[in-house]
N, C-alpha and C positions, 0 to 999 in steps of 0.2 A: 408328608410325600401325598397324602389328604392334598393340600395348600397348589405345589403342585398340578395335582389330577385337577379343582374348583375355577383355577385360568384356565386350562384350556377348556372348559363349558362353555366360558365366553366368545370362542374365534364365531370369526361370521367366515361357514363355512357354503359353497354353492357345490351343489353336484352337477354336475353337467353328463351329456355324450359327446360334446366335439373339443373340446379344452381340460386341461393343455394337450398340445399334437406330442405323437411319437410317441416315447418309450415313458415320457412321466407319467404318474396317478395325479400329481400335487403341484401348483405353482401360486407362489404369495406374491400380490399386488396392491400394494399402496393398501397390508393388516386384510386384505378379503380373503381367503383361500378359494377358490378354484376345481375342485378335487373330477375327473374325469367316474361320475357311477357306475361305465362297466370294470370297470379294474376294480370297484371296493370300497370298501365305506374306508375311514381315516383311522388306526386302531390310536392311541395314546401316546406312540412310542410315534408316529407320523403329525400327529397333529402340535404336537412337541417341538419337533423340529420345524414347524412352519412355524411355532410361536415364535422362535427362538431369531428367524427373518423376520419377525414384526417389529422388535427387537431392538433388532441391526438395523433393519429399514428407519424407525424414527429416532436412531443415534448421529442419521448422520441425513435426515430432509427424506421422503420419499423420492423424493425426488432426481439427489445426491444419492441416494441406494443403488436407485436403477443405473444410471450413466454411470456408476464403477463397476459396478455389476459386472454393463454389456463391454466396459472399453475393456477389463479385465480377461475376464471371455473372450473377446476378439486375441488378444495379445497371448495369451497364453494357443489358444488356437491355433495361433500363428507359428510357436515355440512348437509344439507337438502333433501339428498337424493330426489333430485328434478330434471334435466338440465336446464329446463324452472325456476322454481325458481330460481335458480345459478344465472342462463339466467340474469332477472332481478337486483337479486343484486350486478350486476358488474360494478364498480365504470363508468367503461368506458362510459359502459348500462347507470346509474342512472343521471352520467350530460345529452345525447345528449337525453330521454323522460324528461329530466327536461327543457333543458330549445331549444328542436326543435322548436316552435313554437311562440320565436325568432327571427325573418329571420335580425334583427339585431344584432343579437350574436357578433357575430363576434369583430365587434367595441366594445363590455364592459368585451367581453371573456377575465379571466389574463389568463400569462400562467401556464399548467398543472389546469385547475379549476378542473377537476376534482379531484383532491388533494385538495384543499382548501375549496370545495360544504362538501362532503363526511368519509375528514378521521377528525378521531374525536382530538383534540390531546391529549398528553401523551399515545397513542400508540402505539405500536413497530413502524407500517408502519410508521406511524407521523414521530416518528424519523429518518430513515431510507430516509426519504423524506429527514427533513434539511440535512440530512446527506451529501447525493447528492444530495443536491442544493448549500451545504457549497463546494464542490468539481469542478461546474461545475459553479460555480458562480469567483474562485476561474482562473478558463484556461482560461474561456471565455475573465477571466478583462488582465492577463498575457500571454495568446498566440501571436504570432508570428509565424508566417509560417515561416523565414525565420532561427528565433536565434532555435525553433524546431525540422529544419530539419538539421541545423550546431552541435544541441547537439544529434543529434540522430545517426548522420555519427562521432559525436568522441564513440558516448556508442556502437558503432559499429568496431572502427578502435579499440576500448582497448577489443574486442570478441573478435575477428580475429585474436588478436596480441596471450593471452593467447590460448584459442582455437588450434590457429594455428604454433604458434613457441610457446608458453610458455614465454612469458615473464616474467613471478612473481620470474621464474629461472636463467632465463639472467643475470635479473634486483637486485631486489628482499632477492632471496634467499641466492646469496653468500656473503651476506655481515651481515648474522651471523653467518657465518663465518671469515670475517675478522675484526667484532669488528664495524665497519660503524651502525650498522640497523639502530642506534640510531637516528643517520644522514642522512642517505642515506631516509629511509620511510619517515622522512616529508617533506624530497623535494620534491619525488613522490607524496606525498598527498597535498602540497602547491601547484608544476604547474597541477596537473590539475582538484584546486581549481580554479585559475587563470588561466584558461586560460576557462573557461567556464563566469567565474565571469564578469570578460572585455567587451568582445565583446557583451555580453547579455542584460549591463548597457545601455551601449552605441548604444544598439539599440536597447531602447528606449529613446532617447534623453537624459538624466537622467544620462549623467556626471557630474553633480555639487555632486552628489552622489558619484563621487573619488576622489575629490577636500576634503576627506575628509578624517583624518589619521586614523583611526578605522577601512577605510574597508581594509588598507592594513596591520594596525601591529596587531587585534584583530580576526580575521583568521589566517595569524603566525601564534598567539602562539597558537592558540587549535589544530593543523596542528603539532606544531610541540608538543604538546602537548601529543595527540596520535599519533603517530608514537614515542616516546621515550619507551612512557610507550608498543610499540607491538615489540621494541627489544629490552626494555632492558633485560637480563639473565645473568649480574653476578654474581648469584645465582646457574645459573647449574652448571658451575670453582668449586665455594669452596664445593655442595654439590658431587660433582662428588667425591675430594679431604678428606671426612668424609670416618669413618670406618663400615657406614655404610652398610645392603644388598645392591647388584645395585637392585634390584625387590623394595625396603626401599628408595635409591638412584633416582630409575625413575618413580615411584609416586608424589615425592614431586617436585620433577622436573614439570610433566601432573598437582598437583592443582597451584603450582609457576606462571603456565605463567596465570594464571588466577588472582590470586587472588592480585599481587606483580598487571600486571597491572592496572586492573582493581581500585584497593584503590589509586594507584599513581593518575591517572583518575579522581574520583568520588577527592581526595582528591583539586589537581587542578584543579577542577570545584568548587570548595569553593569558592576561592581562584580567582579565575575569576568572579565570578557571586558579591567576591567584589568586590573586584576593577570595575566592573560597575554597579553595585548598590546602593554599601554602605555596605549593607545586607551580612551575613552569610546563602548560598543556598543555588539551584543550581538553577534553570530554570525552567520551565517545572511541577514542581510539588506542586503546588495547590492543595490545597481539590478544584477536580472539577468528578459529575458523566457523565459528555459533551459527551453523542451515547456510552457508557459504554459494551450498553444493544449492540446494535451495534455489538460492534465490537466484541461480546461474536457472537453472531450473522454468522457474521464473514469468525471466528477463523473457527465454527463446520462449517459450506460449506466447509469450504476446509481441510478439517479432510478427508478423501477419496483421494486428489489428492496429501495431501501428501500424504496415502500408497500406492499407485500407484506406488512414487518415491522414495517410500528407496527398490521396487522390481527393481529399478534400475540397472544395471551392478555398477557403480558408488562408490553408497552407503556406503558401509561396507568396504568400503577403505576411508570413513571417520568417520561414524556411528561406534557404539555408542562411544567416545572420552575418551565414561571409560569403556580398553577394562576386561572387574574384572573380566574373568580368568585368565591375566596374576597375575594379584596383588593378588586376596583371595589370602590370608594367612601375606600378609607383614603385619606388625608391631602387627604380632599376634589377626589383626583384625579382624570382619566377613567381608562378603562379603556386609553385610547391612552397615558396619561403615562405608569403603575406597567408596562406593559408592555415601552413604550419605553425605561427606563431598566437595569429587569431584563437586558432581554436584547444592553443596553452592554456591563452587566456580565460577563454571563455574556460577550457574545460575546468582551469581554480574554482572559477565563482561556482560550480557548482560545491564543491565540497565546500568553501566556506558557508553555505547551504546549509550541506548537512550539518557544519559543525555548530551552528548561529539555529537550526529549528529544531531538530533534535538531538544534541548533542546539548549544547545551555541551556536547551528552553524545557529538558527531558528528563536528561537524565542529571545535567546541571542544578535546574527547580524540583528532582525526584525529593533531596534531603526534607524540603519545607511540604510541597504541597504532598507527594507522594504522586496515586495515577493517576490524580487530577490535572498534573499538571500536559494529556498530553490531550485533548477536549483546544484548552485554549489556542495549545498550539493551531493546532490545525487547522480553528479559524481562520486564528492572527499569520497562518502559509497560504491561507486560500486568497484572502487580501491581496498580499504580493502580489496574483497572476493576473488582478485587474487588465482589464486592459491586454491581458493576452487568448488565441483563440478562445473560444463558450466550451473547447469540448476539455481545454485545456484546465483551463477555469473548473467546472462541474468536477473536474479527475481530481484539483487538487487537495481536495479537503478527503477525496472517500483515502486516495493516497497518504497526503501529509496524515491519516486517524490514523491507515495501518503502516505505516510503516514508525507514526512515535511508539505505539504498541512494541512491539517489535523493540523498537532503542529500550526501550524499555526493560523492558525483559531480558535482552540480554547486553546490557549493556554497552552498544557497540555502533559503533556509524556504518560497519562495511558492508553492509546488505541496500543500502540506503545509497549509498554513494553508487555502487555495480548499479542500479536501475536506475539513478536518478541522472547519472552522466551517460549511465547506458543510452538510453532513450532520446538524450540530447545528441549525440554522434554517432546515434541511424537517422533522426532527424534531420542533421547536416546535410551528410555524406547520401541522403535522397535527392535532398534538398539537391544541391549544387550536384547532380548527375544531368535531374529531372532542369535547370535553371540552362547549364552544358550541352544538351538537349535541342531545352530550344531555343542556343548563341546559334 
């Protein structure tokens, strides 16, 4: 008991005549307690109540706590049509009022105690908490300041190289003209992978991982598969030598760029899976519903941001991929059939991308690299986005990293497929609407 009281003596309390407003005796803002002096001094129970709020704020980050507190209060006020009833229903307040008389609660309290006490299992909110917890646990165990600083600086150099010097046009684009793309792309991706993988493994003093031949051969094989899939364009020359109309030739080139790449990558990954496990299949495609509701919620919450991105100057330079007004009438087809065939091949390409990066590179290689498989994949994935809009390039390393963590923790790809494909299809639809509106 004395320990609890001792902790309460170190609270920062500011007595004043005006704040907080209304019926409240005290309020805790960023760990500082403001108390109305005209309503009396704080008792040990009151101090313990506010100290519990300080612990809650530290766990969520002070700003995160304030946002959650405000949003939950507003939502509950709408539900019960009373701000005071809503106040007593808040998860944070329920924990503080339930435990305020236990002055030694600090000793026995679990992290996120309000969560364990009052959030019911099976609810969406409980699933969101598990989702955040999985990410937090991975980062806490994997985090090293020097390692993350190194990777951040490397990602920044890539972004500067692309945005300021357009390294895609210098290094990658010419390879499609001179026929070396199937060789040059794997070399670029392999360099990005190993320049992250080797130092980060050594920083963790896990040099034993580097003595496994698999960590040298298998990533090289995977980037070779992906680079060859992206670099293969021999079908273009064959198409140009046919007697089809130019509109039809260019349409088949566009469809083929996604069809051949995705089919080649998926077939190669099936062979890779068989070589590693002895079974034909793809990594991360087992039946699992874990966090699917959370992925759907994240996607819905991001839709306003995607809509804002669609009005940036660069957007119409890249989307829609299917320029429906140009290809209208090819093969005597209507717009719907032309768009449907393309979007099917385009969607399949994203399925192949997730199977490659989050499936094979994270889930497949985790048996040798463990959690160290995530960061090299994220930087390699970023390099695949060279030549795309600047915002997409910058977000790809963060998105790839987060999806990599979740693939590592859940051992399935469905969340990444939902978000990745959902973003692409949203941009296609918005792009087509804007394109047809301008026609």
